[in-house]
N, C-alpha and C positions, 0 to 999 in steps of 0.2 A: 643653355637652352636644352641640353640633353639630360633627361631625368636620371639615367644611370651614373653619369658623371656628377650631377648635382647631389645625388644621394650619398655619394662617397666623399664629397667635399665638406670637410668639417667646418671650414671657415664660413661656407655658404649657410650651413645649418645654424651656426651661431648668429649669423647676420639676420637670419629670418626670424630670430626671437625678438628683434627690435621692430616696433611698429613702423618706424620711418622707412625701413628697408622693405618690409613686407607689403606695405600699402602701395608700392609701385607695381606689385605683381597682381593685386586684387582690387576690383572696383565693385561697389555695391550697386546692383541694378534694381532690386526690388526687395522689400521686406514687409511681412505681414505678421503682426503679433497675434497671439491667441486671444480670442474674445472673452474667455472666462477660464477659471481653473478646471472646470468640467470639460471644456473643449480641449485643453491641453492634455488632460488625462486620457480622453478618447483617442486622441492622435497618438499618444505614447503607447497605448495598448495596440493600436493598429500597427505601429512601427515594429513592436516587439514580435508580432505575429506575421510580419512581412506583407501587410496589406496596405493598399492605397486608400487613405481616408478621403471622404468628400471635401473636407477643408483643404487638404494638400492637393487634391485633384484640381480644385477651382483655382488655387493659387499658381500652380505650375502652368495651367492652361492660359491664365491671364498674363503671367509674367513672360512666357516663352511663345505667346501666340504669333507675334510679328516674326520671330526667328524661324518658327516652324512654317509660317506661311511663305516667307520669301526664300526659305532654303539657303540661307547665307552660308556659303563656304562649308567646311567640314567642322561641325560643332558637336560636342558631346556634353551630356548632363552627368556630372560627377555625383555618385551616391555612395555613401559609406557602406551601407547594409546591401549585400548582394541580392537577398530575397526581395527587399523593397524595390531595388533597381529593376528586377525582372518584372514585378507587378506594375511599375511605372511604364516600362517599355510595352508590355502587353496592352495596357489600358490606353495610353496616349500615343504610343508609337515613336516616342523620342529616342534618339541614340543615347544609350546609357553605358557608363564605364564604372567599374568597381575594382580597384587594385590597390597596391601599396602606395602609389603616388597619390591617389585619392585620399587615403588614410592620412598621409603626411600633410596634405593640403588642409584637410579638415581639422587636424590637430592645431595647425597654425591659426586657422580661423577661430577655433574655440578660444585660443590663447588671447587673441586680439579682438574678440567679439564686442566687448564693451565700447572700444573705440571705433570699430567699424559700424556698429548699429546706431541709428539716431536716438537721441533722448535716453541714452544709457549712461550710468555712473559706475564708479568702482564698487564692486560688491553686488550689483543688481543681478548679474548672471548667476552667481553662486547661491544667492537667496532663492531665486527662482528654481534652480536645479534641485536644491534641498527640498523645497516645498513639493515640487512634482515628484521627487523620489519617494517621499513619505507617502503621498497620495497613491502612487503606483504600487507601493509595497502593500498598503492596507487593502487596496483592490484585489491584488493577487491572493492575499490571505483570505479575504472575505469571500471571494468568488472561486476559490480553489475547488474544483470538482473532485480532486483526489484527496480532500482532507480526511475522509473516512478511511481511505487507503493508508494515510499516514498513521492513523490510530492502530490499524491492523499491523502495520510494519513494526511499530514501536512495541505493541503488546506481544507480538511473536518473538521479537528479539529478546524482550524481557523474560518471557516464559522459558526460552531456552536457557538464559543465564540462571533463572530460578531453579530449573531442573538440576543443573550442575551444582549450584549452591546447596540445595536441600540434600542431594546425594552426598556431597562432601561432608557437610556438617552432620548428616545422619550416620555416616561411617564413624565419625568421632564419638557420637553418643553410643554406638554399639561397642566401640573399643573401651569407652569409659565404664558404661554400666555392665559390660560383659564380664568385668572382673567379679561383679557381684552375682550376676545371672547369665552365664555364658550360653545356656541352652536356648535362650530366647531369640537369638539372631538367626538360628536355623529354622525356627518355626515361623518367624515374622521377618522376612527379608526387606520388605518395603520400609524406607526410612521414616516416612511420615507416620504410619501406623505403629512402627516400633516406638517412636517418641511418645505417642499417646499411651500405649500400654505401659511404658516406663512411668509415666505420671500417674497411671492408674494403680500399678502394683506398689509403687514407692519402695520402701525398705521391706524386704521379704519377711522380716521378723514380725511385722504387724499383720501379716495375712491371716494367721490363725485366729486373730481376734475379730475378723470380719466375716460377714455372712458369705459362705462359698457360692451359693446360688446367685446371689446378687453380683459378686465379682465376675463369675462366669458369663452372666448375661451382659455385663458391661464390656467384657473382652469380645464376646461374639458381636455385639453391636459395632465395635471398632473394626472387626474383621469382616463386616458386612454379612453377618448371619452365619458364619462358619462355626457351628457348635463343636464339632470334633476338634478342631484346632484350639478352640478356646478351652476345652476340657484339658487337652494336652499341656497347654501353657500354664494353666493353674496347677496341675499336678506336678509338673517339673519345677514350678516356682516353690512349692513346698519341700521338694526333695533335692533341690539344686546343690551342686558341689561348689558353688561360688563362695567367695569369702564374705565376711560381714562388713557392713558399711558404717563408718562413724557418722555422727550427726552432721559434722561440718562437710564431710564428703558428700552426703546426700543433698545437703542444701545447694552445693554448687552444681551437682549433676542435674538437680531439679530445675534450677534456673536456666541452665543450658538447654535442657529438654523442652522447657517451655518456649524458649526462643525458636528452636527448631520446629516445634508444633505450630507456632504462630506463622512462620514462613510457609510451612506446608498448607496451612489454611488459606494464606493469601495466594499461593500458587494455584489452589483449587478454584478460588473465586476469579483469579485472572484467566484461567482456562475457560471458565463459563462466560466470562466477558468476551473472550476471543470468539467463542461459538456464537454469541448473539450478534457480534459485529459482522462476522463472516456471513451469517444468515441474512443480515440487513443489506450488506453490500454485494456479496457474491454468493447468492443462495445455490445457484446451479453448480458452481465449481465446488462448493461445500458438499452438496448431495452426491457429486460424483467421486471426489477424491478425499473428502474429509477436511475438517477446519485446519488442522495443524499443517498438513502438506500443502493445502491451498494457500494458507497464510505465508508459508515459506516461499512458494512460487511467486506471490505478489511482492514479497520483500525482495527477492532476488532480482525480479524484473524491474523493480523501482516503483511501480504502480499497476493498478488493474488495467489501465489503458495501454501501458507498455506491453503487458502480458498478452492483452487481446490483439495487439499489433504483431506479436511474435508468431512466426510459423510454428507448426507442430514439431518440426525437427529441432527447433531451438528449445522449446519447452521440454522436449524429451530429455535433453542433456543439461538442462539448467542445474547448476551445482556441481557439474563435472568438468568445468572448463580447464582445470589444470591437467586432468587426464587427457582431455581432447588435445590440448596444445603439445603435450608430451608425445602423444601418438603421431601428431602431424610432424613434429620435429624429427622423430625417428624415421618417418616416411613408410617404414614397413610395419609399424605397430598397428594393432587393432584399435579403432576409435571406440570410445565408450558407448554402451547401448542405453544407459539411463543415468539420471542424475538424482534429483531430489525425489522423483516419483518412484524410485526403487523401494522406498519405505511403504508404498501402497500395498494394501492387503491383496489387490489383484495380482501384482507381480510376485508377491511372496507365495501365493497359492498356485501359481503357474509352475509347470514342469520346467526344469532348467533349459531344455532345448527350445521352449516356447517363450521364454521371458523376453527376448528381443522383440518378437512379434507383438506380444501383448503391451510392451512399453511403447511401441509405435502407435498401436491402436489407442492406448489410453491417452497419449499425448495428443493425438488427433481429436479425441472427445473433449479433452481439457481445453484445447484451443477454441472449439465450438462453444463450450460452457462459458469461458471467460468473455467471449465476444458478445454472447447473449446478455450476460450480467453487465457488461460495460455500456452497450449501446441501446438497451431497452430502458424506458423510463421506470417501469415497475417490473422487474424480472421475476416471474413466478418460478418456484422450485420444480415445477413439473417437467421442465426440460432436462434438468439435472437428474431427475429420477429416471427418465426414459434413457438418457445416455448411460447411467449406471447399469440399467437392465441390459443395454446393448453389450457392454463389457462383460457382464456375467454370461450373456449368451455366447460371446466369443470364447470365453474360457470353457464353457460347456462344449462348444464345437470342437475344440482341441481334444477333449476327453472322450466324447461320444461320437463326433462326426455329424451331429444334427446341424443343419444349415440355419444360421440366425436370420431374422427379418432384416429387410434392406433399410438403410438409413432414411430413404425417402418416405417409406411407409410409417416408420417409427415417428418421424418429425411431423408428419401429417396428423397422426393421432394425438401427439403432444399439443399441436396447434388447436385442434378441436377441444381438448380439455382446457386449454388456456381461454379459449372463447367462452366456454361454459362458466369458468371462474369469473371472467369479466362481467358476463351477463348477470351472474348471481350477485356480484358486488354492486352492479348498477341498480338492481332491483332492491337491494337492501338500502342503498343510498336514497332511492325514491321514496321508500316507506318511511325513512327517517325524516325526509323533507315534508312529507305529508303529515306526519305526526306533529312536527313543529308548527306547521300551518294551522292544524286544528287546535293546538294549545294556544296559539295567538288569537284565534277566532273565539274561543270559549268565553274569555272575560267580556268580550264585546257583546255576545248574545245575552249573557247574564245581566249586563248593565242595561241592555234594551228592555228586558223583561221587567226589571225593577222599575224603570221609568214608566213603562206602560201600566 
């Protein structure tokens, strides 16, 4: 009868695996099956969130009404999930217990459920669990409010890998083609542009046969309009001290450069995809701190909701956990002042003695921006723009001493702008509805005139 002795009694544990022995300890008082698969899914969702569903509320109230009314002895309701137990206790006032003994009891009940419950046969419980598990998983995926966050997290991780991959492969292109044109690497250090120029110049022996102005224009286009560098690249290509390339060598270099170029193009499109996703999911955080740092913060936190729930002090050192624990372990070491936000242009522009202050201020504004993005239905980027202006004003305060506007005044101005945007959007929607109504009425009027 003592739980501690029973838990350590191996013979008793083996004995409880047999229904004949376990049935002496447990008696079925009441059983209520789910009315439909939808009812089962609804209750499963409530249990996963630690909520008391109406169906469970009604069942417990009716099954334990007499016990609760008479106050028979010292009885307790065993609940496996502690959150659900707290909800039941707060709602119904029943004495609830959730501990290791309850988990052991529930395990045995699940094992013998088909024999304990009426009208159940072997395999019924497993089939029901499988069906409910599939429905619950589909519901979680379908109604996952963080599914856009997942896209951002995956795109951010892939972009980081693509950066490393393109740089590594680009370095190999430089070393390979550098034997033929060694001066190009100094003029064009960026791997993607380097690969494009390699494909444009090809074997230097054929440059004299091509139009010089056309080649320079194409090089300048690759270099985003830098005509001076384009002219130097063309002149050095004509007079380079590099060795000659055999046809088979150029064929292999060209194939490899094309692969690097295609990876670079995909990296560019992926970066634009990340910008679009961040502006759709977290426009204010993007306006404040940029899409790459914002995406990394969301990825590190796990989701936008987790980031919004985090205090500013946590956001400040996200990405510097190892340094933090190392400092705490030494006890006398200085804790880090910044993590991922160190790469922000605000901290890079600040003087060294002010970087800690700016990192705290920026983390505070990032916390506000993430909460606005997470908990507003349609978050406008105006708040992020105002928060960015506040950080700029704080930087200016360190340089000139001019006092920045208060956060209350700035947020009041942002709310007014937001209201103006909403009013404009509503007017545009009203005009669209009126135009649709006129378009629907026009054929009817024309038909009436024809009949007349």
